[in-house]
C-alpha positions in Angstrom: -15.4 -32.5 -0.1 -17.8 -32.7 -3.0 -20.7 -30.0 -3.5 -23.3 -30.8 -6.5 -24.5 -27.9 -8.1 -27.7 -27.7 -10.1 -25.7 -27.4 -13.4 -24.4 -30.8 -12.1 -27.7 -32.6 -12.9 -27.3 -32.1 -16.9 -24.3 -34.1 -16.5 -23.9 -37.6 -15.9 -27.7 -38.0 -15.9 -29.3 -41.4 -17.4 -32.7 -41.5 -18.4 -35.1 -42.8 -15.8 -39.5 -43.7 -16.1 -41.4 -42.7 -18.9 -44.9 -41.4 -17.8 -48.2 -42.9 -19.2 -48.3 -39.8 -21.7 -44.9 -40.3 -22.9 -43.1 -37.7 -20.7 -39.6 -38.4 -19.6 -37.5 -38.2 -16.7 -34.1 -38.4 -15.7 -32.1 -39.1 -12.6 -28.6 -38.3 -11.4 -26.9 -40.7 -8.7 -25.0 -38.9 -6.3 -24.2 -41.3 -4.3 -24.6 -45.7 -3.9 -23.7 -47.5 -1.3 -20.8 -50.4 -1.4 -22.1 -53.3 -1.5 -24.7 -55.9 -4.1 -26.2 -53.6 -6.6 -29.8 -54.5 -5.6 -28.8 -53.5 -1.9 -27.3 -50.7 -1.9 -29.0 -47.2 -0.2 -28.8 -44.4 -3.2 -29.1 -40.9 -3.1 -30.0 -39.1 -6.6 -31.8 -36.3 -7.9 -34.6 -36.8 -10.1 -36.1 -34.6 -12.8 -39.2 -35.0 -14.7 -41.6 -33.6 -17.4 -45.2 -32.9 -16.7 -47.1 -36.8 -16.9 -48.1 -39.5 -14.6 -45.8 -41.9 -13.3 -46.6 -44.7 -11.6 -44.4 -47.0 -9.6 -45.7 -50.4 -8.2 -45.0 -51.8 -4.9 -41.1 -52.3 -4.6 -39.0 -54.0 -1.8 -37.7 -50.6 -0.7 -38.1 -47.3 1.3 -37.7 -43.9 -0.5 -37.7 -40.5 1.2 -37.4 -37.5 -0.9 -37.8 -33.9 -0.9 -39.3 -31.7 -3.4 -37.0 -29.2 -4.8 -38.8 -27.3 -7.6 -42.1 -28.1 -9.3 -45.7 -29.5 -8.5 -47.2 -33.0 -8.4 -50.1 -34.7 -7.0 -49.0 -37.8 -5.2 -50.7 -41.0 -3.9 -48.9 -43.6 -1.7 -50.2 -47.1 -1.5 -54.2 -46.2 -2.2 -54.5 -43.1 -0.2 -55.6 -39.7 -0.6 -54.0 -37.7 -3.4 -51.9 -34.6 -1.8 -50.6 -31.8 -3.9 -46.6 -31.7 -3.1 -44.5 -28.9 -3.9 -40.9 -26.9 -2.9 -39.7 -27.9 0.5 -42.4 -30.9 0.9 -41.0 -34.0 2.3 -42.5 -37.4 1.3 -42.0 -41.0 3.1 -42.7 -43.8 0.6 -42.8 -47.5 3.1 -41.6 -50.9 1.9 -43.6 -52.1 -0.6 -46.0 -49.3 -1.0 -47.0 -48.4 -4.5 -46.8 -44.3 -5.5 -48.1 -42.5 -8.5 -46.7 -38.8 -9.2 -49.0 -37.1 -11.4 -46.3 -33.9 -12.3 -48.3 -31.2 -13.0 -45.4 -28.7 -13.6 -41.5 -29.7 -14.1 -40.4 -31.5 -11.4 -37.2 -31.8 -9.1 -36.5 -34.3 -5.7 -33.7 -34.9 -4.0 -34.2 -38.8 -3.5 -32.7 -41.5 -0.8 -33.7 -45.1 -1.3 -33.3 -47.8 1.1 -33.9 -51.2 0.1 -35.5 -53.8 2.7 -33.3 -55.1 5.4 
């Protein structure tokens, strides 16, 4: 059995997206499915400083649980929704998403490529 604790986020993390204001984010991979790198399902913890993180439409689906922080979330041009701890967000395949992180943010995410 493997147990990940919050302190584990500091070890083995890699830099991820950079916000439009230069703020940074990091991810720590928890699990990657076997197979081709572009077709593998992935589970990770993502943490970010306040800023705007915009992602174009991607050929994958993502579901995540907000663990801490607060952000304004917009998926596929829809309404902006404020999300925070305990909220679950589903991003469909080929849907662009933007997160305006308002308070230091952490999410537990699972990404599944288009089948």
